[in-house]
N, C-alpha and C positions, 0 to 999 in steps of 0.2 A: 775550459771550456767542456762539459760532457758531450762523449759522443753520439751522434745522432741517433743510433740503435737505441740506448739507453733515454736519449730525448725524448722518442716517442712514445716509449712507455710512462715515462714519470709524466709528458702529456696529461695522459690518462688518468693516473692517477698518482699525485704530487708526493707520494711518502713512501720512501726504501725502507722495507723490512730487514731487519738483521738480527741471524740464527745466531747465537752463541756469543758471550761478552768477555771472551779470551782474548790474547794479542790481537789476531785476526779482527774479530768484532768489533774491538775497541780503536782499531786504526782505522776500519772502513766506516767508524762511527766520526772520527775528527775528521777524516778524506768529507763525509758528508757536509761537517760543519762548515769546512775550509770553502768548499761550494756552495754554501745557502742551501743545503737540501733539507728538508724537513724527512726525519729519519726515526723509526723506533728500535729501540734496540732490546732484544727477547735472549730470554737463557732459561733453563728450567731450573737454575740452582736458584736459592733465597737470594733476596735483594733486589731480585731483577724482572720485568714484567713477564709473567708465564701465560700471556694470555694473547697470540698472536693477531692483530685486527686487520685480516688478510682484506677485507673490503676496499682499505685505503691503498693496499700497496700498490706500485706500479711495476717493481722490482723486489726480489729477494736476494739479498748475499747471505751465501751460508757458508757459516766454518767449517773446517775439514771434520770436525767430529760427529757432525749431522751427515748420516750415511744417506742414500737415497730412499730407503724404505723409512727414514724417520716421518711420525705423522705431519710434523709442521711442513715437510716438505713434499709431501703426499696431497697434502690440501691446499697447498700454494699454486703445484701443478693444475690439481683439477680447476681452479681457480683462473687457470690461465696466465697467470703469474710468472715470469721469467726469473727463475733461480742462477745466480752464478756464483761461482766464489769470488773471495775478496781480491785475489790476483786480476781478474776480469776489470772489476769496476776499476780497480787503480791503471790499468791497461788504456782504458779509455781518456785517460788525464794528462799524459804526457806522449814526450815523442822523442824522449830518449832511445838509444841502443839498449838491448835487454840480453845478457847472457842466461839463460836456463841450466838449472844442475840439477839432475833428478839421477834415481838409481835406487837399489837396495840399501847399499852400505856406501858410506862416504863422501854422501849429498854435501853433510856441511862443513868439512876438511876440505874440501875441492872448491865450496862456494868462496870459502875463506881466501883461499890458495889464488884463483882467476882474480879477484877482486884486488888483493896484494900483487901480484903479476902485473896487472895492468897498470897500477899505480907507480908501480919500479918502473915500469915503460912509459913513465912522466904524462900517464892518462889520468883522469878524474874517473874515481870506480867505486861505489858504496856496495856491500854484500847486504842482502836482505833475505827475509825468510824466516827460519825458524833459530837464526841466532839472537832475535831478541827486540830485532826491529823490521816488522812485517813492510810489504811493499805500499800499501795502503798510507800507512804512517808514514814513511819516508817521501811520498811525494804529497801530502798533507803539510807537513813540517819543510818542505824544502830543501832537504838534504844535500840534493845533488843538481848541479846547474844541467841546462838543456844538453850542452854537449858531453855530458859524463855519461858513463857507462853502469846499469844497476846489473847485478850478478847475483841470479834470484834463485834461493832453495824453491824447488818444485813437487811437493809429496804426490802421490800417486791420487791422493782423495781430491786434490786439487786439478791435476792434469787430467783426470777423467771428464771433469765436464768444461772445460775450458773454450771459451766461444772467440774471445777478443783478442787475448793476449797473442805476441805474434814475437818470437823471439827471435835477435838477429844469429844468434848460435844456441846451438843445448850441448850440453854434455852429457852421457849418460853412463854412470858408472860400472853397473852390473847389473845383474837381474836372480833373483832367487825367490821361492816361495815365500811370500810375506804378507800379514794383512787380509788373509782369505776369509776370515769372518767379515770382514766387511765387503771384501770384493765378490766373494763368493766361490772363483776358482781361481786358479792359478795363469788361466789365460785371460779371464777377466782382469786381473792384476796387472799382468804383462800388457795389454791392449792399452790400460789407464796412461800408463808408460810411454808407449808407443804412440799415442794421440798427440805427445809435443811434436813430435817428428813432421806431423802434418802440417804444424802450425808454424814453425821454422823456416825463416826465412833462405838462409846462405849454407849452412851444414849442420851437419850433427857430429860430434865426436863421440866415439864408443869407446868402452873399455875391451879388452881382445877379448874376455868370456863372451861379449855378445855376440860372439861370430856364430857360435853353435845353435844360436836364436835366429839367424841372418831369413831364415824361409819364413819366420812368423811376422817380418817386420810390414808394417803397410805397405801398399804399393798402387799407382805410381807416389814417389814421391817429390817432390818440386825442389826440396835442398839437397846438396851432397852429403855423403854416407862415408864417413873415413872410421877407418878402426885401428887403435894402438894396439902396437907389438907387446908380445909378451914378457912376462919376466925373462924367460930363458935367451931370447932373443938381446936382451939390453943391458944382461946381469954386469957388463963392465962398467956401465955408464951410471948405473945404481949404485956402484962402489962409492960415489961422490959423496953420497949419504948417511947420516949415522946411522947404526945397524937398529938402534933401538925403534923406528918405524917398522909397523909390521907388514906383513906378506900384503893384506890389501891395500895398506898404505903406499906401498911400492907400486901396485897397479896403479892407483891414482895420478903418482907423479908422472907415471909414463903416459897417461890420457891428456895430463897437463901440457907435459911436452908435447904431443901431437899438436894439441890444440895452440900450443905457441909458434909451432914452427910454420904452422900455418898461417898465421898472423906475423910472421916474420920479424917475432920477436928475438933480439938476439940471445944466444945461450947463455952468453955471460950474466945477462938481466934474469936467466930463468933459473940459472944457478944460485944467484945471490938471493931469488927469492925463498927457495928450497931451503937452502941452509940456515935462512932463518926464520922460517916458518915453526911455530908454536903449537903443537898440537892440542886442540879444543880439550877441557878436562874428560875424564870419565871414559877416555879410549884407552886403549891395552899400554901400561906402562908399569915398571915397577915402581912401587911407593914406598915400598920398606925392603931394608934386607937387616940380618940379625947373620952374621957370618955367612953360614951357606943357604941358609935360608930367606927365601925370597916373596914377597906379596906383590900380585900383578891386578890392578884394576884396569877391567874392560867392563862395565857395569853398562855402557850404552850398547854392549853386543848384547842386542835383544832378536836374533833371529839366525836358522842354522849357517847361514852365511856369513855372518860375523864371526859364531865360533868355529867354523872351518877355518877362516883367516888366523884365527888367535891360536891354535892349535898348530896350525904350518907355523908358526912365529915363535912358539915355546917349546917343540916338541923334544926340543933335545937338552932340556934342563931335566935334572933329576929330580926323581921322587916325583913326579908332578902328581898335585890333588888338584880336584875342577869341583867348581860350586855349580849347580846345572839346576834351574826352576824361576817360576815366576808366574805370571798372568798369561792364559792361552789365548790364540790370535786364530786358531783353528788348525794349527800346525797338524803334520804327521809325525807324533811322536818316535815311529818305527826309525825314522830316517836319521833324530839324534843317537838311535841306540846303535844304527850299523854306522857312523860314523865315529863313535867314542871307541868301537872295536876296533878300530884301525889305527888307534893311537895309543901310544904305552902309558897310559894314566894308570897310576896305582888305586887312588880312591875316589871317588863321587859323590858328594856332598849333594845331597838331594833337599831343595827349598820351594816354599811357595805351593801352589794350587797345583801346578803339573809335575812338582817335584813328587806332590802324592801319586798321582798317574802312573809316572814313570817307576816308581816302587815298586810296582806289581809286575813291571818286568825286571826285576833285579837280576835273576839270573841269567838274562839274555846279555849281560855287560859283561865285558871281559876287565874289570874291576872289582875292585871291593867298593859295596855301597852303604853309605851312611844315610838314615832319614833323618835330616838334622831339624827340618822343619823353617828355620829362620837365620839368619847370619850369625845372632849372638850363638846359638848353639853348635854353629860349625865349629868357632871359634876353640867353644869348653870341649870339643872332640878332636882337636888336631895333634897327630904324634909328638912323643913327647922324648923319646928315645935319639929320634936321626932328623937329620936338616929334611927338609923339606920345601917343593914351592909351589904355592896357593895361587891358584886363578879364579878370580872370578869373571868369568865370560858366561851367562847364566844362561842366554838364548830365548830369554823369553823377556814378556814388559815386566815391568816392576809394580804395575799397578796394583797387585791384588794385597801388597805388603806395604808400598810405599807410594808417595804421590808422585815420585818421577823417579828416572833412572837417575838422574842426579845425587837426591835425596839417598839412594840405593848407594849408591859409591862412594859419597862420604861417612858414609855408617862402618863401610867395608875399609877405609881407611883407617879410620877413628879408631878399630878394632884390631887392624893391622899397627898403627902405632903403640896401643896400649898391651899387646899381647907380648905374654913373659913365659919363657919354659919355666914349667913347675920343676920346685927343689925334687 
């Protein structure tokens, strides 16, 4: 049965308007069908309705890609239509516990680890969000029994306007400037994430680095606030796990451990979970070796914080070469320059839209700059006389040249596998 606040709006106008025909929009449509609700799926792409019928909508479900300034959202609000994210719509339709996971980096990995941890502990748990199954789809398809727990990745786009979702626990991995073109400022971006804390019922577990922002947290909070220890404090414990995991992933392990300890999950269960954890594709890993030459794929690294984690993880490698650039999100490019000046990078290959912008500041880097433009050109210009370590951790989105970071990472790995030294 749909929750009373939504029923009130739908009694007045019985149709649900859904903006966006991606995974979240299609999941919301499936849930409407399961609830026997009339809906209209609208998208600006060809093949979908591009003319919303606002006069018929009781509520509008807004996909993450529709910013608050989008004309459709503006018009819906002008017509006093309740606009909610897909997560809120799904939240009115189940009574399960839910663990929310947010942060600038590491959300998907932590979501998968926590769901696996709960299952290792004998509970029923399902990961939902950007892993391919959105919450509405899981609820509509009854993928989880009532006693199970949803572990849900929550983006800043979704968190900013949540009204009905009530996480039992929240895990917040870290924070760094990101999506500023959407939120307008770092403070707005932070506040979007922090809004989850105000909705959390029991406790929010935060990565160690978030202590730097403790004064910016909303107050008063009804949930407990627990911070994970630093890597330096737990260096001995982290030695249990493979060295291939990056600096950022190690921080996430400590966050998950803090959560597990609070829930009295045995340390042995946690060890089993982390030892068996397989990181998602296109996170920092070595995808090919040719003697002393190595190729590292971190295509998911789409912001400065992710690049910093990658730099910390591979700074010991000889003859470091870096691929930097892509589609911009309103970042401060000078921060990238200052960051790279602090590491022993031999050559930086610039690609994409922001690569062209960064090329204008080539003299400010402490590295050789090659304006490659695209990945194929990077591989045409690699060193031939000595081994090197080539890292794709581009710091920006893939949307200027690719449909997704996965496509970008796949091309990088293909080029790496095909690479041969010239005679």
